[in-house]
C-alpha positions as CSV (number, residue, x, y, z in Angstrom):
1,X,108.5,93.6,114.8
2,X,104.8,92.9,114.9
3,X,103.1,89.8,113.7
4,X,101.1,89.3,110.5
5,X,97.8,91.2,110.5
6,X,94.8,89.8,108.8
7,X,92.9,92.4,106.8
8,X,89.4,91.2,105.7
9,X,87.4,92.2,102.7
10,X,83.7,91.3,102.0
11,X,81.6,92.3,99.0
12,X,77.8,92.6,99.2
13,X,76.2,92.0,95.8
14,X,72.5,91.4,96.4
15,X,71.9,88.9,99.2
16,X,72.3,90.3,102.7
17,X,72.4,86.8,104.2
18,X,75.4,86.0,102.0
19,X,77.1,89.2,103.2
20,X,76.5,88.2,106.8
21,X,77.9,84.8,106.1
22,X,81.1,86.4,104.6
23,X,81.5,88.6,107.7
24,X,81.0,85.6,110.0
25,X,83.6,83.6,108.0
26,X,86.1,86.4,108.1
27,X,85.8,86.5,111.9
28,X,86.2,82.7,112.1
29,X,89.4,83.1,110.0
30,X,90.7,85.4,112.7
31,X,90.1,88.8,111.2
32,X,89.4,91.5,113.8
33,X,86.1,93.4,113.4
34,X,88.1,96.7,112.9
35,X,90.1,95.2,110.1
36,X,87.1,94.2,107.9
37,X,86.4,96.4,104.9
38,X,83.5,95.9,102.6
39,X,81.8,97.1,99.4
40,X,78.3,97.2,98.1
41,X,77.5,96.2,94.5
42,X,80.0,97.8,92.0
43,X,81.8,99.9,94.5
44,X,85.5,99.1,95.1
45,X,86.2,101.8,97.7
46,X,86.3,99.3,100.5
47,X,88.8,97.2,98.6
48,X,91.0,100.3,98.1
49,X,90.8,100.9,101.9
50,X,91.6,97.3,102.7
51,X,94.7,97.5,100.4
52,X,95.7,100.8,102.0
53,X,95.5,99.2,105.4
54,X,97.9,96.4,104.4
55,X,101.5,96.6,105.4
56,X,104.3,94.3,104.1
57,X,103.8,90.9,105.6
58,X,100.1,91.3,106.2
59,X,97.5,89.0,104.7
60,X,94.4,90.1,102.7
61,X,91.7,87.7,103.6
62,X,88.5,87.0,101.6
63,X,86.0,84.2,101.6
64,X,86.2,83.6,97.8
65,X,88.0,85.0,94.8
66,X,84.8,86.2,93.1
67,X,84.5,88.7,96.0
68,X,87.9,90.1,95.4
69,X,88.0,90.8,91.6
70,X,85.1,91.0,89.1
71,X,87.2,89.9,86.1
72,X,90.4,88.1,85.3
73,X,92.0,91.4,84.3
74,X,91.1,92.9,87.7
75,X,92.5,89.9,89.4
76,X,95.7,90.2,87.5
77,X,96.0,93.9,88.4
78,X,95.3,93.1,92.0
79,X,98.0,90.4,92.0
80,X,100.5,93.0,91.0
81,X,99.4,95.3,93.8
82,X,99.8,92.4,96.3
83,X,103.3,91.6,95.1
84,X,104.3,95.3,95.2
85,X,103.0,95.6,98.7
86,X,104.5,92.3,99.9
87,X,101.0,91.2,101.0
88,X,99.9,87.5,101.0
89,X,96.4,86.4,100.1
90,X,94.1,84.1,102.1
91,X,91.1,82.8,100.2
92,X,88.9,80.9,102.6
93,X,91.8,79.2,104.3
94,X,94.1,78.8,101.3
95,X,97.0,81.1,101.8
96,X,99.3,82.0,98.9
97,X,102.0,84.5,98.3
98,X,101.8,85.8,94.7
99,X,105.5,87.0,95.0
100,X,106.9,83.5,95.1
101,X,107.0,80.8,92.4
102,X,104.3,78.6,93.9
103,X,102.0,81.6,94.4
104,X,102.5,82.9,90.9
105,X,101.7,79.5,89.5
106,X,98.5,79.4,91.4
107,X,97.5,82.9,90.2
108,X,98.4,82.0,86.6
109,X,96.3,78.9,86.8
110,X,93.3,80.9,88.1
111,X,93.8,83.6,85.5
112,X,93.9,80.9,82.7
113,X,90.8,79.2,84.1
114,X,88.8,82.4,84.2
115,X,89.9,83.8,80.9
């Protein structure tokens, strides 16, 4: 059995320096260059590719939640995908598993706060 892989995701909205900072932070968090996926503006193709690269036990890694989902509804949908795929989420350096009680509570709190 292989260890947990870190799959990174970055999202460029407008500021290229912010995007470079996201990439640098993902590398500092231990994500290999070949395992970083990204999107530009409204595109979500990179996120789809990142999720497709995730195997059970892997960890999707982002620098902040706003890079991951543009709305509470999108975050809720993504939570279901992570649970179904048995993938944990690393936001910055906060790791959570949305499939267990603690992780579900955290996601529910986030969803309530952003609704």
